[in-house]
TIRO-2110 file (N, C-alpha, C; in Angstrom, 1 decimal):
// TIRO-2110
-3.5, -0.9, 3.1, N, 1, A
-3.3, 0.8, 3.1, CA, 1, A
-3.0, 1.8, 2.0, C, 1, A
-3.7, 2.8, 2.0, N, 2, A
-3.8, 3.5, 0.5, CA, 2, A
-3.4, 5.0, 0.9, C, 2, A
-2.5, 5.7, 0.4, N, 3, A
-2.7, 7.3, 0.3, CA, 3, A
-3.3, 7.8, -0.3, C, 3, A
-4.0, 9.2, -0.4, N, 4, A
-4.9, 9.5, -1.3, CA, 4, A
-4.7, 11.1, -1.2, C, 4, A
-5.2, 11.7, -2.2, N, 5, A
-5.2, 13.2, -2.1, CA, 5, A
-6.7, 13.8, -2.1, C, 5, A
-7.7, 12.7, -2.5, N, 6, A
-8.7, 12.9, -2.4, CA, 6, A
-10.0, 12.0, -2.0, C, 6, A
-9.5, 11.2, -1.3, N, 7, A
-10.4, 10.1, -0.7, CA, 7, A
-11.0, 9.1, -1.6, C, 7, A
-10.4, 8.8, -2.8, N, 8, A
-11.4, 7.9, -3.7, CA, 8, A
-10.0, 6.8, -4.3, C, 8, A
-10.1, 5.8, -4.3, N, 9, A
-9.5, 5.0, -4.6, CA, 9, A
-8.5, 4.9, -5.9, C, 9, A
-9.4, 5.3, -6.9, N, 10, A
-8.9, 5.6, -8.0, CA, 10, A
-7.5, 6.3, -8.3, C, 10, A
-6.7, 6.5, -8.6, N, 11, A
-5.5, 7.1, -8.5, CA, 11, A
-4.6, 7.3, -7.1, C, 11, A
-5.1, 6.5, -6.2, N, 12, A
-3.9, 6.7, -4.6, CA, 12, A
-2.9, 5.7, -5.2, C, 12, A
-2.3, 5.6, -4.1, N, 13, A
-1.0, 4.6, -3.7, CA, 13, A
-1.2, 3.6, -2.7, C, 13, A
-0.8, 2.8, -2.9, N, 14, A
-1.2, 1.6, -1.7, CA, 14, A
0.5, 0.9, -1.2, C, 14, A
0.4, 0.3, -0.4, N, 15, A
0.9, -0.7, 0.5, CA, 15, A
-0.1, -1.9, 0.5, C, 15, A
0.9, -2.8, -0.3, N, 16, A
0.0, -4.0, -0.4, CA, 16, A
0.6, -5.4, 0.2, C, 16, A
0.1, -6.2, 1.1, N, 17, A
1.2, -7.4, 1.3, CA, 17, A
0.1, -8.3, 1.2, C, 17, A
0.8, -9.4, 0.6, N, 18, A
0.2, -10.8, 0.0, CA, 18, A
1.0, -11.8, 1.5, C, 18, A
0.5, -12.1, 2.4, N, 19, A
1.1, -12.9, 3.1, CA, 19, A
1.4, -14.4, 2.6, C, 19, A
0.7, -14.6, 1.2, N, 20, A
1.3, -16.3, 0.8, CA, 20, A
2.4, -16.1, -0.1, C, 20, A
3.0, -14.9, -0.4, N, 21, A
3.6, -14.7, -1.3, CA, 21, A
5.0, -14.1, -0.2, C, 21, A
4.6, -13.6, 1.0, N, 22, A
5.6, -12.9, 1.7, CA, 22, A
5.9, -11.7, 1.5, C, 22, A
5.1, -10.9, 0.8, N, 23, A
5.2, -9.8, 0.1, CA, 23, A
4.7, -8.4, 0.4, C, 23, A
5.4, -7.2, 0.5, N, 24, A
4.9, -6.1, 1.0, CA, 24, A
5.5, -5.1, 0.2, C, 24, A
4.6, -4.6, -0.6, N, 25, A
4.9, -3.7, -1.8, CA, 25, A
4.0, -2.6, -2.2, C, 25, A
4.7, -1.1, -3.3, N, 26, A
3.5, 0.0, -3.2, CA, 26, A
3.2, -0.5, -4.3, C, 26, A
1.9, -0.2, -5.1, N, 27, A
1.2, -0.5, -5.6, CA, 27, A
0.2, 1.0, -6.2, C, 27, A
0.4, 1.5, -7.5, N, 28, A
-0.4, 2.0, -7.9, CA, 28, A
-2.3, 1.8, -8.1, C, 28, A
-3.2, 2.4, -7.8, N, 29, A
-4.4, 2.4, -8.0, CA, 29, A
-4.8, 2.7, -8.8, C, 29, A
-5.3, 1.8, -10.4, N, 30, A
-5.6, 2.7, -11.4, CA, 30, A
-6.8, 2.3, -11.8, C, 30, A
-7.6, 1.4, -10.9, N, 31, A
-8.9, 1.3, -11.4, CA, 31, A
-9.4, -0.1, -9.9, C, 31, A
-10.8, -0.1, -10.2, N, 32, A
-11.2, -0.8, -9.0, CA, 32, A
-11.1, -2.7, -9.6, C, 32, A
-10.8, -3.0, -10.7, N, 33, A
-10.6, -3.7, -11.3, CA, 33, A
-9.3, -4.7, -10.4, C, 33, A
-8.8, -6.0, -10.9, N, 34, A
-7.6, -6.1, -10.2, CA, 34, A
-6.3, -6.0, -11.4, C, 34, A
-6.7, -5.9, -13.1, N, 35, A
-6.1, -5.6, -13.6, CA, 35, A
-5.4, -4.4, -13.3, C, 35, A
-6.0, -3.3, -12.4, N, 36, A
-6.2, -2.0, -12.9, CA, 36, A
-5.1, -1.5, -11.7, C, 36, A
-4.8, -2.6, -11.0, N, 37, A
-3.9, -2.3, -9.6, CA, 37, A
-2.6, -3.2, -10.1, C, 37, A
-1.3, -2.0, -10.1, N, 38, A
-0.4, -2.6, -10.6, CA, 38, A
0.8, -2.3, -9.6, C, 38, A
1.8, -3.0, -9.1, N, 39, A
3.1, -2.7, -8.4, CA, 39, A
3.6, -1.6, -8.9, C, 39, A
4.1, -0.9, -8.3, N, 40, A
5.0, 0.2, -8.8, CA, 40, A
6.1, 0.0, -9.3, C, 40, A
7.0, 0.6, -10.2, N, 41, A
8.6, 0.3, -10.9, CA, 41, A
9.6, -0.6, -9.1, C, 41, A
10.3, -1.3, -9.7, N, 42, A
11.4, -1.4, -8.8, CA, 42, A
12.0, -0.5, -8.5, C, 42, A
12.1, 0.6, -9.1, N, 43, A
12.9, 1.9, -8.4, CA, 43, A
12.1, 3.1, -7.3, C, 43, A
10.6, 2.7, -7.3, N, 44, A
9.9, 3.3, -6.1, CA, 44, A
9.5, 2.0, -5.3, C, 44, A
10.1, 0.9, -5.2, N, 45, A
9.7, 0.0, -4.3, CA, 45, A
11.1, 0.4, -3.0, C, 45, A
10.8, 1.6, -2.1, N, 46, A
11.7, 1.9, -1.1, CA, 46, A
11.1, 1.5, 0.4, C, 46, A
10.6, 0.8, 0.2, N, 47, A
10.0, 0.2, 1.4, CA, 47, A
11.0, -0.5, 2.5, C, 47, A
11.2, 0.0, 3.6, N, 48, A
11.8, -1.0, 4.0, CA, 48, A
11.2, -1.5, 5.5, C, 48, A
12.0, -2.4, 6.7, N, 49, A
11.2, -3.2, 7.7, CA, 49, A
10.4, -3.8, 7.1, C, 49, A
9.6, -4.3, 5.9, N, 50, A
8.9, -5.2, 5.8, CA, 50, A
8.5, -6.6, 6.4, C, 50, A
7.5, -6.6, 6.9, N, 51, A
6.9, -8.0, 7.0, CA, 51, A
5.3, -8.4, 7.4, C, 51, A
4.8, -9.7, 7.0, N, 52, A
3.8, -9.9, 6.8, CA, 52, A
3.4, -11.3, 7.7, C, 52, A
2.3, -11.4, 8.0, N, 53, A
2.3, -12.9, 8.5, CA, 53, A
0.5, -12.8, 9.4, C, 53, A
0.4, -14.1, 9.5, N, 54, A
-1.1, -14.4, 9.8, CA, 54, A
-0.7, -15.2, 11.0, C, 54, A
-1.3, -14.3, 12.0, N, 55, A
-1.0, -15.1, 13.5, CA, 55, A
-2.9, -15.1, 14.2, C, 55, A
-3.0, -16.4, 14.3, N, 56, A
-4.0, -16.2, 15.1, CA, 56, A
-5.5, -15.4, 14.5, C, 56, A
-5.4, -15.9, 13.0, N, 57, A
-6.5, -15.8, 12.7, CA, 57, A
-6.2, -14.1, 11.9, C, 57, A
-5.5, -13.3, 12.3, N, 58, A
-5.4, -11.8, 12.2, CA, 58, A
-4.3, -11.4, 11.3, C, 58, A
-3.8, -11.1, 9.9, N, 59, A
-3.1, -10.3, 9.4, CA, 59, A
-2.4, -9.3, 9.8, C, 59, A
-1.0, -9.6, 9.8, N, 60, A
-0.3, -8.6, 10.6, CA, 60, A
0.4, -8.3, 9.8, C, 60, A
0.1, -6.9, 9.3, N, 61, A
1.7, -6.3, 8.3, CA, 61, A
2.4, -5.1, 8.5, C, 61, A
3.9, -4.8, 8.6, N, 62, A
4.4, -4.0, 8.9, CA, 62, A
5.5, -3.6, 8.1, C, 62, A
5.8, -2.3, 8.2, N, 63, A
6.6, -1.7, 6.8, CA, 63, A
6.7, 0.1, 7.4, C, 63, A
7.7, 0.2, 6.9, N, 64, A
8.8, 1.8, 6.7, CA, 64, A
8.5, 2.3, 6.0, C, 64, A
7.9, 3.8, 5.7, N, 65, A
7.9, 4.2, 4.6, CA, 65, A
8.3, 6.0, 4.6, C, 65, A
8.9, 6.2, 3.4, N, 66, A
9.5, 7.3, 3.1, CA, 66, A
8.4, 8.8, 2.9, C, 66, A
8.4, 8.9, 3.5, N, 67, A
6.9, 10.5, 3.9, CA, 67, A
6.8, 11.0, 2.7, C, 67, A
8.2, 11.6, 2.1, N, 68, A
8.1, 12.4, 0.6, CA, 68, A
9.2, 11.7, 0.2, C, 68, A
8.2, 11.2, -1.1, N, 69, A
9.0, 10.7, -2.2, CA, 69, A
9.0, 11.2, -3.9, C, 69, A
9.8, 11.7, -4.7, N, 70, A
9.5, 12.3, -6.0, CA, 70, A
8.4, 11.4, -6.7, C, 70, A
7.6, 11.9, -6.9, N, 71, A
6.2, 11.4, -7.9, CA, 71, A
5.4, 10.6, -7.0, C, 71, A
5.4, 10.9, -6.0, N, 72, A
4.6, 9.9, -5.1, CA, 72, A
3.8, 11.0, -4.1, C, 72, A
2.5, 10.6, -4.0, N, 73, A
1.5, 11.2, -2.7, CA, 73, A
2.4, 11.5, -1.3, C, 73, A
2.4, 12.8, -0.9, N, 74, A
3.4, 12.6, 0.2, CA, 74, A
2.4, 12.5, 1.7, C, 74, A
2.9, 12.4, 2.3, N, 75, A
2.3, 12.3, 3.5, CA, 75, A
3.6, 13.0, 4.9, C, 75, A
2.4, 14.0, 5.0, N, 76, A
2.7, 15.3, 5.9, CA, 76, A
2.1, 15.4, 7.2, C, 76, A
2.8, 16.4, 8.3, N, 77, A
2.5, 17.0, 9.2, CA, 77, A
1.0, 16.5, 9.6, C, 77, A
0.0, 16.5, 10.0, N, 78, A
-1.3, 17.2, 10.0, CA, 78, A
-2.1, 16.5, 9.9, C, 78, A
-3.1, 16.6, 8.7, N, 79, A
-4.1, 15.8, 8.3, CA, 79, A
-3.6, 15.3, 7.1, C, 79, A
-4.0, 13.6, 6.6, N, 80, A
-4.1, 12.9, 6.0, CA, 80, A
-4.6, 12.4, 5.2, C, 80, A
-4.9, 12.0, 4.1, N, 81, A
-6.2, 11.0, 3.8, CA, 81, A
-5.7, 9.4, 3.3, C, 81, A
-6.2, 9.0, 4.2, N, 82, A
-5.7, 6.9, 4.2, CA, 82, A
-7.1, 6.5, 4.0, C, 82, A
-6.6, 5.2, 2.9, N, 83, A
-7.5, 4.2, 2.4, CA, 83, A
-7.4, 2.5, 3.2, C, 83, A
-8.4, 2.0, 3.5, N, 84, A
-7.8, 1.2, 3.5, CA, 84, A
-8.8, -0.1, 3.4, C, 84, A
-8.5, -1.2, 2.9, N, 85, A
-9.6, -2.3, 2.7, CA, 85, A
-9.2, -3.6, 3.3, C, 85, A
-9.8, -4.5, 3.0, N, 86, A
-9.7, -6.0, 4.2, CA, 86, A
-10.2, -7.1, 2.6, C, 86, A
-10.0, -8.4, 2.9, N, 87, A
-10.4, -9.4, 2.5, CA, 87, A
-10.2, -10.9, 3.2, C, 87, A
-10.7, -11.8, 2.4, N, 88, A
-10.8, -13.2, 3.2, CA, 88, A
-9.4, -13.8, 3.0, C, 88, A
-9.0, -13.8, 1.4, N, 89, A
-7.9, -14.7, 1.1, CA, 89, A
-6.7, -13.8, 0.4, C, 89, A
-5.4, -14.1, 0.0, N, 90, A
-4.7, -13.3, -0.5, CA, 90, A
-4.7, -12.8, -1.5, C, 90, A
END
C-alpha cells in the first residue's frame, strides 16, 4: 500500500511487506523500476505492530503507522489518496 499526494506512483511512499524475509518496511517510490524503489532510512522506519504471513494462499500484512511524520506524506482525517499493487511472488 502506498500514500500519494497526486495519485501517481513516482514520488509516493509505500509500506511493502516481503513474506519470505518476514519484513514490513517503509519505502520511497522514486520510479517504476526495482532499483528506484528504496527503503527509507532507519530513522524513518517507525512502523509498529508489523507482521506478514501467507495463509491459505493469501498474503496478510498488518502494521500501525504514525499519521503525521516529519518529511513524509501525511495521512489526514477525510480524503487521502492510497495506491496498491500486487504480485505473484516476493
